Structure formats: C-alpha cells, structure tokens
N, C-alpha and C positions, 0 to 999 in steps of 0.2 A: 351508398358510398360509405357512410359511417357504420361501424360495427354495432350491432345491437347486444344488449345484455352485458356490457363491459363496465358500466358505471355502478357504484355502490348505491344501496338504498338510502334515501334522504328522509330523515326524521325531523320534521319542522318543529316539533314540540319535545325535543330531547331534554331530559331533566339533568341538572347539574347538582351533585351532592358534595358537601364538604362536612366532614365529621359526622356523617350519618344524617344530616339535615338537608332537605331540598332547598337550594339557594335560588335558582332561577331556571327558566327554560330558554333554550336556544335551538337553532337549527344545526344539525350535525349528522354525520354518517353513522353514529352509534346512538342507540336509544337512551343510554344512561352514561354520564360522565362523572367520574369520581376524582375530585381534585383535593390537594392538600392546602393550597393557598389561593385566595381570591382577594379582590379589592376590599372586601368587608373585614378581613382579618389580617391583611398584610400590614406590617408596621409602618411602611411609608405612607399609606393612605389613611391609617387610623391615627397618626400623629404620635405614636409611641416608639418611634425609631430611636435607637441608641447607637452611638458611635462606640464601637469596640476598640478600646485603646490598648494595644499590646505593646509593651516595651516603651511606653511614653511617646509614641510617634506623633500623636495628635498634639500633645502638650508641647513637644519640641517644635512642631510646625507653627503653632500659635505664637510661641516665643520668638521664633526666627523672623516672623513677619510682623511682630509688634501687636498682635491681636489678643494676647493673653492678658488676663487680669492679674497684675503683679502682686496685688494684696493677698490673693488666695493661694499663690504658689508657695511651695516650700523649697528650701535649698537642700536638695538631695546630694548635690555635688560635694558639699562639705563632709557629709557622712561617708561618701565613697573614699575620700582621701585619708580618712583616719584609720 
C-alpha cells in the first residue's frame, strides 16, 4: 500500500556546525547542518541582548508610562526649540 523509496535518508548523528566548529549532533535528513545562530551565541540566551533605540522610541515609551529614571534623562526638547 505505501510507496517504497519515497522517504529521505535519516542521519541519526548529523553534525551541527556554527562558525566552523562542531556544536552538537542531532537527527536530520542531512548529514551536516551549518547554522549562523544557535542558543550558545544568540544574544537572548547569552544575556548580552541590547535594545536598539532608534529615534528615542524606547525612552519615549518609558517616559510615557512613568518607568524612566528622570535623574538620568536630558531635556532634548529645549534644544529643539532654540
């Protein structure tokens, strides 16, 4: 009933590489996997995540909801009016 020879080959010990270094082995339909990002170098998991603040959006959000540290902020609005 089922067709034979339609499934890909399964590699139970496929090697995962990141930056030329072998990271781990997993099961896959390919013998080698080359990745750019994995949990060992992703900023979210390593704790080095930064918020990219373009045009002051994060600062404006923090001020709007009262979460900003008012002692560290500068008054850029006065400079814009001059």
